[in-house]
C-alpha positions in Angstrom: 4.8 -6.0 37.8 4.7 -7.3 34.1 1.6 -9.5 32.9 2.5 -12.6 32.3 -0.7 -13.8 30.4 0.5 -15.4 26.6 -1.3 -13.0 24.1 -0.7 -13.6 20.5 0.0 -11.1 18.0 -2.4 -10.0 15.0 0.2 -9.0 11.7 -1.9 -6.8 9.5 -1.4 -7.4 5.8 1.9 -6.7 4.4 1.9 -3.3 3.0 5.0 -0.7 1.9 6.6 1.6 4.8 4.6 4.6 5.0 5.9 8.2 6.1 4.7 8.2 9.8 4.2 10.9 11.9 3.0 10.6 16.1 4.8 9.2 18.9 7.8 6.6 17.5 8.4 4.9 21.1 4.8 3.8 21.4 4.4 0.4 20.9 1.1 -1.1 19.1 0.7 -3.6 21.6 -0.9 -7.3 21.5 -2.8 -8.4 18.8 -4.3 -11.4 17.2 -2.4 -13.7 15.0 -3.8 -14.6 11.6 -4.8 -18.4 11.6 -4.8 -20.6 8.3 -8.5 -20.4 8.3 -8.5 -16.1 8.3 -5.5 -16.5 5.6 -7.4 -19.0 3.2 -10.6 -16.3 3.4 -11.3 -14.3 0.4 -8.8 -11.5 -1.0 -9.9 -8.2 -1.2 -11.1 -7.0 -4.8 -9.0 -4.2 -5.0 -5.6 -3.9 -3.1 -5.5 -1.0 -0.2 -3.6 2.2 -1.1 0.2 1.8 -0.6 2.7 4.7 0.1 4.6 5.4 -3.0 8.2 4.7 -2.5 9.2 8.4 -2.4 8.2 9.6 0.8 9.2 13.4 -0.6 6.1 12.9 -3.0 3.3 12.1 0.0 0.8 14.9 0.8 2.2 17.4 -1.9 -0.9 18.5 -3.8 -0.7 21.0 -6.6 -3.1 24.2 -6.5 -4.4 25.7 -9.2 -6.5 29.7 -9.0 -9.7 28.8 -8.0 -13.1 29.5 -9.7 -16.6 30.2 -8.4 -18.4 27.2 -6.7 -21.6 26.7 -5.1 -21.2 27.7 -1.4 -22.9 24.6 0.1 -20.5 23.0 -1.8 -17.6 24.6 -1.0 -18.1 24.9 2.5 -18.9 20.9 2.7 -15.5 20.3 1.2 -13.7 22.5 3.0 -14.9 20.0 6.3 -17.2 22.6 7.7 -20.0 19.9 7.3 -22.1 18.0 5.0 -24.0 19.8 2.3 -27.5 19.2 3.6 -26.4 20.9 6.8 -24.7 23.8 5.2 -28.0 24.4 3.1 -29.6 24.5 6.4 -27.2 26.9 7.8 -27.9 29.3 4.8 -31.2 29.1 5.1 -31.2 29.9 8.7 -29.2 33.0 7.8 -26.4 31.9 9.4 -23.6 32.4 6.6 -22.3 35.3 5.4 -20.3 36.2 2.0 -18.5 39.7 2.5 -20.5 41.0 5.2 -24.0 40.0 3.7 -26.2 36.8 4.7 -25.9 34.2 2.1 -28.2 32.6 -0.2 -29.2 29.3 -1.3 -27.8 28.7 -4.7 -25.0 31.3 -4.1 -21.7 30.8 -5.4 -18.4 32.0 -3.8 -15.3 33.0 -5.5 -11.5 32.9 -4.3 -10.9 36.5 -2.3 -14.5 36.2 -0.7 -14.7 36.2 2.7 -16.7 33.8 4.4 -18.2 33.6 7.8 -20.0 30.9 9.5 -21.9 31.6 12.8 -19.8 34.8 13.2 -16.2 33.1 12.5 -14.5 33.3 9.4 -14.2 29.9 7.4 -11.1 29.3 4.7 -12.4 27.4 1.7 -11.1 24.8 -0.2 -12.0 24.7 -4.0 -12.2 21.6 -5.9 -9.0 22.0 -7.9 -7.2 21.8 -4.5 -7.4 18.0 -3.4 -8.4 17.4 -0.1 -6.4 15.5 2.2 -6.9 11.8 4.2 -5.1 10.0 6.5 -5.2 7.4 8.5 -4.4 7.3 12.0 -3.7 4.6 14.7 -5.9 5.3 17.3 -5.0 4.1 20.5 -7.6 3.1 23.9 -8.4 5.7 26.0 -8.8 8.7 23.6 -12.6 9.8 22.2 -13.3 10.8 18.7 -14.8 14.3 19.7 -13.6 17.9 20.2 -16.0 18.4 22.6 -16.1 16.3 25.7 -17.5 16.9 29.5 -15.3 14.8 31.2 -12.1 16.6 29.1 -10.4 13.2 28.3 -7.8 13.0 25.6 -9.0 13.1 22.0 -7.9 12.0 18.6 -7.8 16.0 16.9 -4.4 16.5 19.1 -2.2 14.0 17.1 -3.2 15.2 13.8 -0.8 17.6 11.9 -2.0 21.0 12.4 -3.3 23.3 9.6 -3.8 26.8 9.2 -7.0 26.7 7.2 -10.2 24.0 7.7 -10.3 21.2 9.9 -9.9 17.6 10.0 -13.5 15.5 9.6 -13.7 12.1 11.4 -14.8 9.1 8.8 -17.5 7.5 11.5 -16.0 6.8 15.4 -14.1 4.0 17.4 -15.4 4.4 21.3 -13.2 5.4 24.1 -11.6 1.5 24.5 -11.5 0.9 20.9 -8.6 1.1 19.1 -7.3 0.8 15.3 -7.6 2.3 11.9 -9.7 5.7 12.0 -9.9 8.1 9.1 -9.5 11.6 8.4 -10.0 14.3 5.5 -10.1 17.9 5.3 -13.6 17.5 3.3 -16.5 17.0 4.5 -18.5 16.0 1.3 -15.6 13.0 1.0 -16.2 12.2 4.4 -20.2 12.1 4.1 -19.8 9.5 1.1 -16.9 7.3 3.0 -20.0 7.2 5.8 -23.1 6.9 3.4 -25.1 3.4 4.1 -26.0 3.1 0.1 -21.9 2.3 -0.3 -21.7 -0.4 2.6 -18.4 -0.3 3.3 -17.0 -3.2 4.9 -15.7 -2.8 8.7 -13.5 -5.6 9.7 -12.3 -5.9 13.3 -9.8 -8.0 15.7 -11.8 -9.1 18.4 -10.7 -10.6 21.9 -13.1 -12.4 24.3 -13.0 -14.0 27.5 -13.5 -17.4 27.4 -14.6 -19.6 24.4 -17.5 -18.5 21.5 -19.7 -21.4 21.3 -21.3 -23.0 18.1 -24.5 -22.2 18.9 -23.4 -18.4 19.8 -21.3 -18.1 16.6 -24.5 -19.1 14.5 -26.6 -16.5 16.1 -24.0 -14.1 15.4 -24.0 -14.8 11.5 -28.1 -15.4 11.2 -28.2 -12.0 12.9 -29.3 -11.0 16.3 -31.9 -8.2 17.8 -30.5 -5.2 19.2 -32.1 -2.2 21.1 -31.6 0.0 17.9 -32.5 -3.1 15.3 -31.4 -6.3 13.7 -27.7 -7.0 13.7 -24.9 -9.6 12.0 -21.4 -10.2 11.3 -21.1 -10.9 7.4 -17.6 -12.7 8.6 -16.6 -14.5 11.9 -13.7 -16.3 12.2 -11.2 -17.7 14.4 -7.9 -15.6 14.8 -6.0 -17.8 17.5 -5.3 -17.0 21.4 -5.4 -19.6 23.9 -6.2 -20.3 27.6 -9.3 -17.4 29.0 -8.5 -15.1 25.8 -9.9 -16.3 22.0 -9.5 -14.1 19.2 -11.7 -13.8 16.2 -11.8 -11.9 12.8 -15.3 -10.3 12.3 -16.7 -8.1 9.6 -19.9 -6.0 8.9 -21.1 -3.4 6.7 -22.4 -0.8 9.4 -21.1 1.7 11.9 -23.8 1.6 14.9 -22.3 2.8 18.3 -20.7 -0.2 20.3 -22.2 -2.4 17.7 -19.7 -5.2 17.9 -19.4 -5.0 21.7 -23.1 -5.4 21.9 -23.8 -8.5 19.9 -21.2 -10.0 21.5 -22.8 -8.6 24.6 -25.8 -10.5 23.2 -24.9 -13.8 23.1 -23.2 -14.0 26.8 -20.0 -12.9 25.7 -17.5 -10.3 27.3 -14.7 -8.6 25.0 -11.7 -7.7 26.5 -9.8 -5.9 23.5 -11.2 -4.3 20.3 -9.5 -2.9 17.4 -10.6 -1.8 13.9 -8.2 -3.5 11.5 -9.7 -2.1 7.9 -12.3 0.4 6.8 -13.7 -0.3 3.2 -10.5 -0.2 1.0 -8.4 0.9 3.9 -6.4 -1.8 5.7 -4.4 -0.6 8.9 -0.5 -0.9 8.1 1.7 -2.9 10.3 4.2 -0.5 10.9 1.8 2.3 11.7 1.9 2.6 15.5 -0.4 3.7 18.0 -0.9 7.4 18.2 0.5 7.4 14.5 -0.4 9.0 11.6 -0.1 8.4 7.6 -1.0 10.6 4.9 -2.3 9.7 1.7 0.1 10.8 -1.4 -2.2 13.2 -4.2 -2.4 9.9 -6.8 -4.1 8.1 -4.1 -6.7 11.1 -2.8 -7.4 11.4 -6.9 -8.5 7.4 -7.1 -10.7 7.6 -3.9 -12.2 10.8 -4.8 -12.7 8.9 -8.5 -13.9 5.7 -6.9 -16.8 7.6 -5.1 -17.8 9.7 -8.2 -16.5 13.0 -6.8 -14.8 13.7 -10.0 -18.5 13.6 -11.8 -19.8 16.8 -12.7 -23.0 15.6 -11.1 -22.7 15.7 -7.5 -24.3 12.7 -5.4 -24.2 10.3 -8.2 -23.8 6.8 -6.3 -20.6 4.7 -6.8 -22.7 1.5 -7.0 -26.6 0.4 -7.0 -28.3 1.3 -4.0 -27.9 -2.4 -2.6 -24.5 -3.1 -3.8 -21.7 -3.6 -1.3 -18.5 -1.9 -1.6 -15.5 -4.0 0.0 -12.8 -2.1 -2.0 
């Protein structure tokens, strides 16, 4: 029987038509409609990434012969893990170069055979741009390759690669849908998740019943959760009627099930949750569930520049420690 409950769709900001991959027959579902209040909210200081008009130019990155680079940096930008994690593996003697145990500070060159825990890995040198994709995660997928329950995972829908792997930028829980970022660079993923950049996360939330003025103020002022205080930076009504009401909320951190737990703390049940923005990235309105959009070469270069990754001094922060980067 079809569901007769009226649901008000949410319309993400207009964007250029991207090249899509995935299941074209899957519908994005019902999402909340923006109200006049949300439409009049302050706009992002910088426009979101937009696909180029010529789809043939997307995802094509020029490569030049690589030069020797520090091993821990190469492993990180190849998506194996963060630089700190790679240094720990090197210290533990779990990484080999051409059959010999690697040393801290050692460099690697194109053609070197690198093994991590006995497994041969494919390295990406800095003159080879990383790949970055936006994925519209549907509900019912887990952001993990290893799940004891063997539930469907997001990685099966991503483009296949002959070498390297996709690194998820943050997570969305099993019952949450929306924007999820992936990159082949562990270093870039680490910066996109690092607290010092304070990237804004924006969600469309559907709740059962109405949110009282008192509960609304508590969510904005801050409430105490089991893992510390939490608060929304913004909370706006976004339509809906009857038992279902939609809200747009934003915050500058991404703790486990934080949005759901905050509403539960004020006695409200979340019936649907979708992330519509992560930092400078906005979920494109025509990107359907289980589809991906890959950034072009120019967009990736700009992203690396914005996060200081084209600077010779690695780890230089893009902003002062407490300044928020909202894109």
